[in-house]
MARZA-408311 format. One record per residue: x negated, y negated, z of N, C-alpha, C, O, CB in turn; residue number from 1; residue in three letters. Coordinates in nm, 3 decimals. Each point is the difference from the previous one (the first is absolute). Glycine has a CB too. Example, Ala and Ser with C-alpha at 12.3 -4.5 7.8 and 13.67 -1.06 7.14 Angstrom:
<zapas>
nX->-1.319, nY->0.569, nZ->0.780, caX->0.089, caY->-0.119, caZ->0.000, cX->-0.090, cY->-0.120, cZ->0.000, oX->-0.104, oY->0.002, oZ->0.066, cbX->0.293, cbY->0.115, cbZ->0.059, n->1, res->Ala .
nX->-0.154, nY->-0.222, nZ->-0.197, caX->-0.082, caY->-0.119, caZ->0.006, cX->0.077, cY->-0.109, cZ->0.073, oX->-0.051, oY->-0.111, oZ->0.017, cbX->-0.067, cbY->0.174, cbZ->-0.232, n->2, res->Ser .
</zapas>
This chain:
<zapas>
nX->-10.451, nY->-8.718, nZ->12.690, caX->0.038, caY->-0.003, caZ->-0.117, cX->-0.064, cY->0.089, cZ->-0.103, oX->-0.121, oY->-0.003, oZ->-0.025, cbX->0.180, cbY->-0.204, cbZ->0.099, n->1, res->Unk .
nX->0.002, nY->0.262, nZ->-0.115, caX->-0.078, caY->0.117, caZ->-0.126, cX->-0.068, cY->-0.110, cZ->-0.147, oX->0.055, oY->-0.102, oZ->-0.041, cbX->0.186, cbY->0.355, cbZ->0.101, n->2, res->Unk .
nX->-0.311, nY->-0.220, nZ->-0.090, caX->0.006, caY->-0.067, caZ->-0.157, cX->0.066, cY->-0.071, cZ->-0.105, oX->-0.031, oY->-0.098, oZ->-0.068, cbX->-0.044, cbY->0.225, cbZ->0.117, n->3, res->Unk .
nX->0.159, nY->-0.061, nZ->-0.044, caX->0.083, caY->0.016, caZ->-0.100, cX->0.082, cY->-0.050, cZ->0.094, oX->0.067, oY->-0.088, oZ->-0.054, cbX->-0.126, cbY->0.267, cbZ->-0.116, n->4, res->Unk .
nX->0.076, nY->-0.171, nZ->0.238, caX->0.155, caY->-0.067, caZ->0.036, cX->-0.001, cY->-0.182, cZ->0.028, oX->0.098, oY->-0.072, oZ->-0.019, cbX->-0.035, cbY->0.340, cbZ->0.160, n->5, res->Unk .
nX->-0.230, nY->-0.327, nZ->-0.080, caX->-0.045, caY->-0.058, caZ->0.045, cX->-0.033, cY->-0.073, cZ->-0.186, oX->-0.054, oY->-0.107, oZ->0.029, cbX->-0.001, cbY->0.244, cbZ->0.275, n->6, res->Unk .
nX->0.059, nY->-0.133, nZ->-0.429, caX->-0.003, caY->0.004, caZ->-0.107, cX->0.144, cY->-0.048, cZ->-0.064, oX->0.018, oY->-0.104, oZ->-0.062, cbX->-0.211, cbY->0.271, cbZ->0.101, n->7, res->Unk .
nX->0.321, nY->-0.035, nZ->-0.001, caX->0.124, caY->-0.046, caZ->-0.009, cX->0.015, cY->-0.122, cZ->0.034, oX->0.040, oY->-0.093, oZ->-0.071, cbX->0.022, cbY->0.280, cbZ->0.097, n->8, res->Unk .
nX->-0.110, nY->-0.190, nZ->0.142, caX->0.081, caY->-0.152, caZ->0.068, cX->-0.102, cY->-0.135, cZ->-0.056, oX->0.023, oY->-0.104, oZ->0.062, cbX->0.078, cbY->0.240, cbZ->0.218, n->9, res->Unk .
nX->-0.187, nY->-0.144, nZ->-0.365, caX->-0.064, caY->-0.059, caZ->-0.076, cX->0.051, cY->-0.061, cZ->-0.074, oX->-0.012, oY->-0.123, oZ->0.000, cbX->-0.099, cbY->0.234, cbZ->0.031, n->10, res->Unk .
nX->0.174, nY->-0.053, nZ->-0.106, caX->0.085, caY->0.008, caZ->-0.149, cX->0.125, cY->-0.055, cZ->-0.006, oX->0.025, oY->-0.084, oZ->-0.086, cbX->-0.122, cbY->0.278, cbZ->0.044, n->11, res->Unk .
nX->0.202, nY->-0.146, nZ->0.144, caX->0.060, caY->-0.046, caZ->0.094, cX->0.014, cY->-0.129, cZ->0.053, oX->0.095, oY->-0.078, oZ->-0.013, cbX->-0.140, cbY->0.262, cbZ->0.028, n->12, res->Unk .
nX->-0.025, nY->-0.192, nZ->0.025, caX->-0.047, caY->-0.185, caZ->0.049, cX->-0.026, cY->-0.066, cZ->-0.118, oX->0.034, oY->-0.118, oZ->0.006, cbX->-0.166, cbY->0.154, cbZ->0.214, n->13, res->Unk .
nX->0.073, nY->0.004, nZ->-0.349, caX->-0.039, caY->-0.063, caZ->-0.101, cX->0.095, cY->-0.035, cZ->-0.054, oX->0.031, oY->-0.118, oZ->0.014, cbX->-0.199, cbY->0.203, cbZ->-0.031, n->14, res->Unk .
nX->0.269, nY->0.018, nZ->-0.080, caX->0.087, caY->0.020, caZ->0.019, cX->0.101, cY->-0.140, cZ->0.058, oX->0.037, oY->-0.102, oZ->-0.058, cbX->-0.166, cbY->0.348, cbZ->0.064, n->15, res->Unk .
nX->0.155, nY->-0.183, nZ->0.162, caX->0.093, caY->-0.141, caZ->-0.025, cX->-0.034, cY->-0.140, cZ->0.025, oX->0.088, oY->-0.085, oZ->0.012, cbX->0.060, cbY->0.228, cbZ->0.040, n->16, res->Unk .
nX->-0.330, nY->-0.182, nZ->-0.039, caX->-0.022, caY->-0.112, caZ->-0.037, cX->0.017, cY->-0.095, cZ->-0.218, oX->-0.011, oY->-0.109, oZ->-0.056, cbX->-0.149, cbY->0.225, cbZ->0.347, n->17, res->Unk .
nX->0.189, nY->0.016, nZ->-0.318, caX->-0.047, caY->-0.066, caZ->-0.136, cX->0.200, cY->-0.043, cZ->-0.038, oX->0.049, oY->-0.078, oZ->-0.081, cbX->-0.364, cbY->0.275, cbZ->-0.026, n->18, res->Unk .
nX->0.373, nY->-0.113, nZ->0.200, caX->0.169, caY->0.043, caZ->-0.043, cX->0.070, cY->-0.166, cZ->0.072, oX->0.095, oY->-0.073, oZ->-0.030, cbX->-0.084, cbY->0.443, cbZ->0.077, n->19, res->Unk .
nX->-0.128, nY->-0.373, nZ->0.068, caX->0.085, caY->-0.128, caZ->0.109, cX->-0.017, cY->-0.185, cZ->-0.031, oX->0.070, oY->-0.100, oZ->0.011, cbX->-0.137, cbY->0.309, cbZ->0.203, n->20, res->Unk .
nX->-0.136, nY->-0.158, nZ->-0.280, caX->-0.098, caY->-0.127, caZ->0.017, cX->0.086, cY->-0.090, cZ->-0.076, oX->0.111, oY->0.004, oZ->-0.055, cbX->-0.364, cbY->0.097, cbZ->0.067, n->21, res->Unk .
nX->0.154, nY->-0.185, nZ->0.007, caX->0.021, caY->-0.118, caZ->-0.154, cX->-0.092, cY->0.006, cZ->-0.053, oX->-0.111, oY->0.013, oZ->0.052, cbX->0.221, cbY->-0.178, cbZ->0.006, n->22, res->Unk .
nX->-0.081, nY->0.155, nZ->-0.207, caX->-0.059, caY->0.019, caZ->-0.132, cX->0.096, cY->0.018, cZ->-0.074, oX->0.116, oY->0.041, oZ->0.005, cbX->-0.304, cbY->0.040, cbZ->0.050, n->23, res->Unk .
nX->0.067, nY->-0.145, nZ->-0.170, caX->0.079, caY->-0.058, caZ->-0.149, cX->0.031, cY->0.107, cZ->-0.098, oX->-0.082, oY->0.059, oZ->-0.070, cbX->-0.046, cbY->-0.275, cbZ->0.076, n->24, res->Unk .
nX->0.252, nY->0.232, nZ->-0.002, caX->0.090, caY->0.134, caZ->-0.057, cX->0.039, cY->-0.028, cZ->-0.155, oX->0.057, oY->0.083, oZ->-0.071, cbX->0.065, cbY->-0.033, cbZ->0.323, n->25, res->Unk .
nX->-0.160, nY->-0.169, nZ->-0.290, caX->-0.008, caY->-0.034, caZ->-0.155, cX->-0.093, cY->-0.020, cZ->-0.131, oX->-0.074, oY->-0.098, oZ->-0.014, cbX->0.206, cbY->0.031, cbZ->0.146, n->26, res->Unk .
nX->-0.123, nY->0.136, nZ->-0.192, caX->-0.145, caY->-0.007, caZ->-0.079, cX->0.167, cY->0.030, cZ->-0.186, oX->0.117, oY->-0.031, oZ->-0.017, cbX->-0.476, cbY->0.215, cbZ->0.279, n->27, res->Unk .
nX->0.271, nY->-0.125, nZ->-0.327, caX->0.027, caY->-0.011, caZ->-0.183, cX->0.004, cY->0.136, cZ->-0.033, oX->-0.077, oY->0.067, oZ->0.070, cbX->-0.061, cbY->-0.285, cbZ->-0.144, n->28, res->Unk .
nX->0.199, nY->0.280, nZ->-0.006, caX->-0.039, caY->0.172, caZ->-0.029, cX->-0.048, cY->-0.062, cZ->-0.107, oX->-0.013, oY->-0.120, oZ->-0.024, cbX->0.182, cbY->0.330, cbZ->0.110, n->29, res->Unk .
nX->-0.209, nY->-0.062, nZ->-0.183, caX->-0.025, caY->-0.029, caZ->-0.173, cX->0.010, cY->-0.095, cZ->-0.106, oX->-0.085, oY->-0.042, oZ->-0.078, cbX->0.134, cbY->0.197, cbZ->0.128, n->30, res->Unk .
nX->0.100, nY->-0.185, nZ->-0.034, caX->0.060, caY->-0.025, caZ->-0.071, cX->-0.042, cY->-0.211, cZ->0.033, oX->-0.024, oY->-0.074, oZ->-0.096, cbX->0.215, cbY->0.378, cbZ->0.084, n->31, res->Unk .
nX->-0.190, nY->-0.338, nZ->0.106, caX->-0.084, caY->-0.121, caZ->0.068, cX->0.142, cY->-0.042, cZ->0.093, oX->0.003, oY->-0.108, oZ->0.059, cbX->-0.221, cbY->0.002, cbZ->-0.284, n->32, res->Unk .
nX->0.316, nY->0.190, nZ->0.231, caX->0.163, caY->-0.021, caZ->0.089, cX->-0.044, cY->-0.015, cZ->0.090, oX->-0.101, oY->0.065, oZ->0.026, cbX->0.264, cbY->0.054, cbZ->-0.094, n->33, res->Unk .
nX->-0.110, nY->-0.215, nZ->0.165, caX->-0.076, caY->0.016, caZ->0.171, cX->0.119, cY->0.102, cZ->0.059, oX->0.102, oY->0.018, oZ->-0.066, cbX->-0.233, cbY->-0.310, cbZ->0.128, n->34, res->Unk .
nX->0.115, nY->0.342, nZ->0.039, caX->0.019, caY->0.047, caZ->0.062, cX->0.019, cY->-0.032, cZ->0.124, oX->-0.116, oY->-0.016, oZ->0.038, cbX->0.051, cbY->0.099, cbZ->-0.186, n->35, res->Unk .
nX->0.158, nY->-0.111, nZ->0.274, caX->-0.012, caY->-0.041, caZ->0.159, cX->0.051, cY->0.161, cZ->0.135, oX->0.113, oY->0.036, oZ->0.031, cbX->-0.018, cbY->-0.363, cbZ->-0.150, n->36, res->Unk .
nX->-0.191, nY->0.369, nZ->0.153, caX->0.051, caY->0.070, caZ->0.081, cX->0.071, cY->0.147, cZ->-0.057, oX->0.097, oY->0.056, oZ->0.050, cbX->-0.084, cbY->-0.293, cbZ->0.069, n->37, res->Unk .
nX->-0.072, nY->0.270, nZ->-0.208, caX->0.020, caY->0.152, caZ->-0.080, cX->-0.111, cY->0.039, cZ->0.086, oX->0.039, oY->-0.067, oZ->0.095, cbX->0.050, cbY->0.051, cbZ->-0.377, n->38, res->Unk .
nX->-0.194, nY->0.069, nZ->0.325, caX->-0.114, caY->0.077, caZ->0.049, cX->0.050, cY->0.011, cZ->0.116, oX->0.002, oY->0.114, oZ->0.045, cbX->-0.194, cbY->-0.178, cbZ->-0.167, n->39, res->Unk .
nX->0.249, nY->-0.052, nZ->0.213, caX->0.048, caY->0.056, caZ->0.163, cX->0.149, cY->0.122, cZ->0.002, oX->0.032, oY->0.068, oZ->0.097, cbX->-0.119, cbY->-0.365, cbZ->0.007, n->40, res->Unk .
nX->0.142, nY->0.295, nZ->-0.216, caX->0.082, caY->0.137, caZ->0.050, cX->-0.065, cY->0.105, cZ->-0.018, oX->0.022, oY->0.109, oZ->0.052, cbX->0.169, cbY->-0.182, cbZ->-0.098, n->41, res->Unk .
nX->-0.292, nY->0.038, nZ->-0.045, caX->-0.020, caY->0.151, caZ->-0.061, cX->-0.137, cY->0.050, cZ->0.143, oX->-0.042, oY->0.115, oZ->0.012, cbX->0.098, cbY->-0.172, cbZ->-0.382, n->42, res->Unk .
nX->-0.083, nY->-0.016, nZ->0.425, caX->-0.118, caY->0.054, caZ->0.015, cX->0.070, cY->0.032, cZ->0.145, oX->-0.076, oY->0.054, oZ->0.080, cbX->-0.142, cbY->-0.178, cbZ->-0.250, n->43, res->Unk .
nX->0.371, nY->0.095, nZ->0.222, caX->0.086, caY->0.020, caZ->0.099, cX->-0.022, cY->0.156, cZ->0.030, oX->-0.026, oY->0.086, oZ->0.085, cbX->0.195, cbY->-0.287, cbZ->-0.156, n->44, res->Unk .
nX->-0.133, nY->0.168, nZ->-0.093, caX->0.084, caY->0.196, caZ->-0.033, cX->-0.145, cY->0.061, cZ->0.014, oX->0.005, oY->0.121, oZ->0.023, cbX->0.237, cbY->-0.124, cbZ->-0.259, n->45, res->Unk .
nX->-0.366, nY->-0.048, nZ->0.230, caX->-0.052, caY->0.130, caZ->0.010, cX->-0.053, cY->-0.002, cZ->0.176, oX->-0.055, oY->0.093, oZ->0.058, cbX->-0.026, cbY->-0.066, cbZ->-0.364, n->46, res->Unk .
nX->0.114, nY->-0.144, nZ->0.356, caX->-0.008, caY->0.008, caZ->0.113, cX->0.076, cY->0.113, cZ->0.060, oX->-0.047, oY->0.060, oZ->0.096, cbX->-0.003, cbY->-0.283, cbZ->-0.114, n->47, res->Unk .
nX->0.158, nY->0.253, nZ->-0.030, caX->0.141, caY->0.095, caZ->0.082, cX->-0.065, cY->0.127, cZ->-0.065, oX->-0.047, oY->0.082, oZ->0.078, cbX->0.324, cbY->-0.247, cbZ->-0.071, n->48, res->Unk .
nX->-0.283, nY->0.185, nZ->-0.111, caX->-0.097, caY->0.118, caZ->0.001, cX->-0.101, cY->0.023, cZ->0.027, oX->-0.017, oY->0.116, oZ->0.038, cbX->0.099, cbY->-0.098, cbZ->-0.135, n->49, res->Unk .
nX->-0.184, nY->-0.093, nZ->0.095, caX->-0.125, caY->0.073, caZ->0.147, cX->0.085, cY->0.038, cZ->0.104, oX->0.023, oY->0.118, oZ->0.027, cbX->-0.237, cbY->-0.285, cbZ->-0.040, n->50, res->Unk .
nX->0.268, nY->0.060, nZ->0.081, caX->0.061, caY->0.048, caZ->0.114, cX->0.087, cY->0.148, cZ->0.031, oX->0.055, oY->0.035, oZ->0.104, cbX->-0.065, cbY->-0.281, cbZ->-0.115, n->51, res->Unk .
nX->0.004, nY->0.280, nZ->-0.053, caX->0.131, caY->0.079, caZ->-0.079, cX->-0.109, cY->0.190, cZ->0.033, oX->0.042, oY->0.095, oZ->0.066, cbX->0.097, cbY->-0.367, cbZ->-0.356, n->52, res->Unk .
nX->-0.251, nY->0.262, nZ->0.227, caX->-0.127, caY->0.022, caZ->-0.062, cX->-0.064, cY->0.058, cZ->0.139, oX->-0.017, oY->0.119, oZ->0.029, cbX->0.004, cbY->-0.323, cbZ->-0.244, n->53, res->Unk .
nX->-0.018, nY->0.092, nZ->0.292, caX->-0.068, caY->-0.021, caZ->0.089, cX->0.108, cY->0.120, cZ->0.106, oX->-0.049, oY->0.085, oZ->0.075, cbX->-0.080, cbY->-0.380, cbZ->-0.152, n->54, res->Unk .
nX->0.324, nY->0.265, nZ->0.050, caX->-0.011, caY->0.078, caZ->0.164, cX->0.021, cY->0.131, cZ->-0.005, oX->-0.025, oY->0.085, oZ->0.085, cbX->0.114, cbY->-0.262, cbZ->0.035, n->55, res->Unk .
nX->-0.002, nY->0.198, nZ->-0.316, caX->-0.021, caY->0.142, caZ->-0.067, cX->-0.121, cY->0.104, cZ->0.035, oX->0.020, oY->0.119, oZ->0.024, cbX->0.084, cbY->-0.249, cbZ->-0.203, n->56, res->Unk .
nX->-0.227, nY->0.070, nZ->0.179, caX->-0.171, caY->0.065, caZ->0.050, cX->0.012, cY->-0.006, cZ->0.129, oX->0.021, oY->0.117, oZ->0.033, cbX->-0.188, cbY->-0.203, cbZ->-0.204, n->57, res->Unk .
nX->0.167, nY->0.002, nZ->0.293, caX->0.003, caY->0.025, caZ->0.082, cX->-0.180, cY->-0.161, cZ->0.031, oX->-0.079, oY->-0.025, oZ->0.090, cbX->0.277, cbY->0.375, cbZ->-0.113, n->58, res->Unk .
nX->-0.164, nY->-0.415, nZ->-0.138, caX->-0.165, caY->-0.042, caZ->-0.022, cX->-0.014, cY->-0.088, cZ->0.099, oX->-0.116, oY->-0.032, oZ->0.029, cbX->0.079, cbY->0.047, cbZ->-0.275, n->59, res->Unk .
nX->0.174, nY->-0.088, nZ->0.339, caX->-0.098, caY->-0.107, caZ->0.101, cX->0.082, cY->0.073, cZ->0.109, oX->0.090, oY->-0.042, oZ->0.073, cbX->-0.162, cbY->-0.241, cbZ->-0.195, n->60, res->Unk .
nX->0.020, nY->0.391, nZ->0.113, caX->0.002, caY->0.117, caZ->0.175, cX->-0.105, cY->-0.022, cZ->0.076, oX->-0.070, oY->-0.100, oZ->-0.019, cbX->0.161, cbY->0.309, cbZ->-0.069, n->61, res->Unk .
nX->-0.121, nY->-0.113, nZ->0.189, caX->-0.092, caY->0.062, caZ->0.101, cX->0.020, cY->0.126, cZ->0.030, oX->0.116, oY->0.028, oZ->-0.030, cbX->-0.136, cbY->-0.215, cbZ->0.117, n->62, res->Unk .
nX->-0.036, nY->0.277, nZ->-0.043, caX->-0.047, caY->0.063, caZ->0.053, cX->0.025, cY->0.172, cZ->-0.121, oX->-0.084, oY->0.031, oZ->-0.085, cbX->0.118, cbY->-0.235, cbZ->0.357, n->63, res->Unk .
nX->0.087, nY->0.281, nZ->-0.246, caX->0.062, caY->0.052, caZ->-0.078, cX->0.043, cY->0.007, cZ->-0.054, oX->0.000, oY->0.108, oZ->-0.057, cbX->-0.018, cbY->-0.089, cbZ->0.106, n->64, res->Unk .
nX->0.104, nY->-0.125, nZ->-0.095, caX->0.091, caY->-0.004, caZ->-0.091, cX->-0.014, cY->-0.074, cZ->-0.126, oX->0.086, oY->-0.009, oZ->-0.087, cbX->0.022, cbY->0.046, cbZ->0.268, n->65, res->Unk .
nX->-0.253, nY->-0.100, nZ->-0.181, caX->-0.051, caY->-0.125, caZ->-0.108, cX->-0.055, cY->0.131, cZ->-0.103, oX->-0.015, oY->0.122, oZ->0.006, cbX->-0.086, cbY->-0.400, cbZ->0.170, n->66, res->Unk .
nX->0.084, nY->0.169, nZ->-0.266, caX->-0.060, caY->0.059, caZ->-0.120, cX->-0.139, cY->0.003, cZ->0.001, oX->-0.065, oY->0.052, oZ->-0.091, cbX->0.242, cbY->-0.121, cbZ->-0.026, n->67, res->Unk .
nX->-0.253, nY->-0.015, nZ->0.273, caX->-0.149, caY->0.090, caZ->-0.049, cX->0.001, cY->0.129, cZ->0.119, oX->-0.096, oY->0.050, oZ->0.058, cbX->-0.090, cbY->-0.301, cbZ->-0.157, n->68, res->Unk .
nX->0.273, nY->0.271, nZ->0.107, caX->-0.010, caY->0.142, caZ->0.062, cX->0.037, cY->0.077, cZ->-0.111, oX->-0.086, oY->0.069, oZ->-0.055, cbX->0.143, cbY->-0.113, cbZ->0.296, n->69, res->Unk .
nX->0.061, nY->0.042, nZ->-0.282, caX->0.028, caY->0.088, caZ->-0.102, cX->-0.112, cY->0.009, cZ->-0.109, oX->0.026, oY->0.087, oZ->-0.083, cbX->0.213, cbY->-0.137, cbZ->0.134, n->70, res->Unk .
nX->-0.347, nY->-0.010, nZ->-0.071, caX->-0.068, caY->-0.011, caZ->-0.089, cX->-0.166, cY->0.056, cZ->0.054, oX->-0.104, oY->0.014, oZ->-0.065, cbX->0.296, cbY->-0.215, cbZ->-0.035, n->71, res->Unk .
nX->-0.159, nY->0.223, nZ->0.245, caX->-0.151, caY->0.011, caZ->0.076, cX->-0.098, cY->0.059, cZ->-0.127, oX->-0.096, oY->-0.055, oZ->-0.052, cbX->0.195, cbY->0.126, cbZ->0.337, n->72, res->Unk .
nX->-0.037, nY->0.067, nZ->-0.315, caX->-0.117, caY->0.095, caZ->-0.061, cX->-0.033, cY->-0.039, cZ->-0.109, oX->-0.105, oY->0.041, oZ->-0.050, cbX->0.163, cbY->0.136, cbZ->0.138, n->73, res->Unk .
nX->0.015, nY->-0.259, nZ->-0.147, caX->-0.018, caY->-0.079, caZ->-0.126, cX->-0.069, cY->-0.104, cZ->-0.024, oX->0.083, oY->-0.071, oZ->-0.058, cbX->0.077, cbY->0.138, cbZ->0.043, n->74, res->Unk .
nX->-0.237, nY->-0.114, nZ->0.019, caX->-0.102, caY->-0.085, caZ->0.082, cX->0.024, cY->-0.141, cZ->-0.129, oX->0.045, oY->-0.114, oZ->0.016, cbX->-0.270, cbY->0.349, cbZ->0.132, n->75, res->Unk .
nX->0.163, nY->-0.155, nZ->-0.290, caX->-0.016, caY->-0.064, caZ->-0.085, cX->0.138, cY->-0.059, cZ->-0.104, oX->-0.019, oY->-0.096, oZ->-0.075, cbX->-0.211, cbY->0.230, cbZ->0.130, n->76, res->Unk .
nX->0.377, nY->-0.059, nZ->-0.047, caX->0.110, caY->-0.094, caZ->0.028, cX->0.017, cY->-0.118, cZ->0.113, oX->0.054, oY->-0.110, oZ->-0.005, cbX->0.024, cbY->0.309, cbZ->-0.087, n->77, res->Unk .
nX->-0.121, nY->-0.155, nZ->0.156, caX->-0.037, caY->-0.120, caZ->0.160, cX->-0.014, cY->-0.155, cZ->-0.057, oX->0.045, oY->-0.114, oZ->0.007, cbX->-0.229, cbY->0.309, cbZ->0.148, n->78, res->Unk .
nX->0.061, nY->-0.084, nZ->-0.234, caX->-0.087, caY->-0.139, caZ->0.020, cX->0.020, cY->-0.101, cZ->-0.145, oX->-0.026, oY->-0.118, oZ->-0.023, cbX->-0.182, cbY->0.267, cbZ->0.190, n->79, res->Unk .
nX->0.274, nY->-0.029, nZ->-0.257, caX->0.084, caY->-0.107, caZ->-0.109, cX->0.120, cY->-0.037, cZ->0.075, oX->0.066, oY->-0.095, oZ->-0.043, cbX->-0.133, cbY->0.203, cbZ->-0.190, n->80, res->Unk .
nX->0.102, nY->-0.051, nZ->0.330, caX->0.133, caY->-0.160, caZ->0.002, cX->-0.004, cY->-0.043, cZ->0.065, oX->0.103, oY->-0.062, oZ->0.027, cbX->0.038, cbY->0.088, cbZ->-0.089, n->81, res->Unk .
nX->-0.254, nY->-0.039, nZ->0.150, caX->-0.090, caY->-0.157, caZ->0.125, cX->-0.014, cY->-0.072, cZ->-0.134, oX->0.044, oY->-0.114, oZ->-0.006, cbX->-0.249, cbY->0.216, cbZ->0.259, n->82, res->Unk .
nX->0.150, nY->-0.047, nZ->-0.362, caX->-0.115, caY->-0.084, caZ->-0.186, cX->0.145, cY->-0.064, cZ->0.021, oX->0.035, oY->-0.064, oZ->0.099, cbX->-0.245, cbY->0.260, cbZ->-0.351, n->83, res->Unk .
nX->0.292, nY->-0.165, nZ->0.135, caX->0.135, caY->-0.041, caZ->0.006, cX->0.044, cY->-0.103, cZ->0.091, oX->0.037, oY->-0.106, oZ->-0.050, cbX->-0.010, cbY->0.312, cbZ->-0.016, n->84, res->Unk .
nX->-0.025, nY->-0.190, nZ->0.234, caX->0.085, caY->-0.087, caZ->0.063, cX->-0.084, cY->-0.122, cZ->-0.029, oX->0.052, oY->-0.112, oZ->-0.005, cbX->0.065, cbY->0.266, cbZ->0.189, n->85, res->Unk .
nX->-0.242, nY->-0.135, nZ->-0.204, caX->-0.123, caY->-0.132, caZ->0.061, cX->-0.003, cY->-0.054, cZ->-0.184, oX->-0.049, oY->-0.106, oZ->-0.036, cbX->-0.177, cbY->0.246, cbZ->0.318, n->86, res->Unk .
nX->0.283, nY->-0.049, nZ->-0.368, caX->0.049, caY->-0.145, caZ->-0.121, cX->0.110, cY->-0.029, cZ->-0.008, oX->0.043, oY->-0.039, oZ->-0.108, cbX->-0.171, cbY->0.076, cbZ->-0.033, n->87, res->Unk .
nX->0.212, nY->-0.027, nZ->0.254, caX->0.140, caY->-0.059, caZ->-0.020, cX->-0.017, cY->-0.078, cZ->0.088, oX->0.120, oY->-0.003, oZ->0.027, cbX->0.024, cbY->0.159, cbZ->-0.104, n->88, res->Unk .
nX->-0.191, nY->-0.232, nZ->0.157, caX->-0.030, caY->-0.043, caZ->0.107, cX->-0.143, cY->-0.130, cZ->-0.061, oX->-0.009, oY->-0.118, oZ->0.036, cbX->0.116, cbY->0.393, cbZ->0.132, n->89, res->Unk .
nX->-0.169, nY->-0.224, nZ->-0.234, caX->-0.039, caY->-0.105, caZ->-0.131, cX->0.073, cY->-0.078, cZ->-0.056, oX->-0.012, oY->-0.122, oZ->0.015, cbX->-0.097, cbY->0.251, cbZ->-0.064, n->90, res->Unk .
nX->0.197, nY->-0.076, nZ->-0.026, caX->0.042, caY->-0.032, caZ->-0.044, cX->0.127, cY->-0.049, cZ->0.005, oX->0.078, oY->-0.009, oZ->-0.095, cbX->-0.235, cbY->0.100, cbZ->0.050, n->91, res->Unk .
nX->0.178, nY->-0.129, nZ->0.181, caX->0.129, caY->-0.044, caZ->0.035, cX->-0.079, cY->-0.139, cZ->0.054, oX->-0.004, oY->-0.114, oZ->-0.048, cbX->0.186, cbY->0.359, cbZ->0.109, n->92, res->Unk .
nX->-0.219, nY->-0.210, nZ->0.013, caX->-0.117, caY->-0.142, caZ->0.081, cX->-0.068, cY->-0.130, cZ->-0.166, oX->-0.026, oY->-0.120, oZ->-0.002, cbX->-0.135, cbY->0.385, cbZ->0.271, n->93, res->Unk .
nX->0.159, nY->-0.151, nZ->-0.381, caX->0.019, caY->-0.094, caZ->-0.152, cX->0.094, cY->-0.078, cZ->0.036, oX->-0.007, oY->-0.114, oZ->0.045, cbX->-0.039, cbY->0.268, cbZ->-0.231, n->94, res->Unk .
nX->0.151, nY->-0.078, nZ->0.160, caX->0.104, caY->-0.069, caZ->-0.072, cX->0.002, cY->-0.137, cZ->0.138, oX->0.078, oY->-0.095, oZ->-0.008, cbX->0.091, cbY->0.351, cbZ->-0.165, n->95, res->Unk .
</zapas>
């Protein structure tokens, strides 16, 4: 797999673990009110958006139909995409 496809795969896995794994989904907002399971639906929405983006861009693919292939002459943009995907994996892991 190409680096972008690898990172997209890592993001998909991190999203899945965050959405389905056990965790404390309860807390308090700035007013002190308690909320329950508010974050999980929002994360699922972002997961859906990410999958649409990856599908539209071919970010999860390899070969000539992939985002990496289309960015072969724009290494600075490819590096930025990889950096952003790395940041997303890190943020999801922190969640």
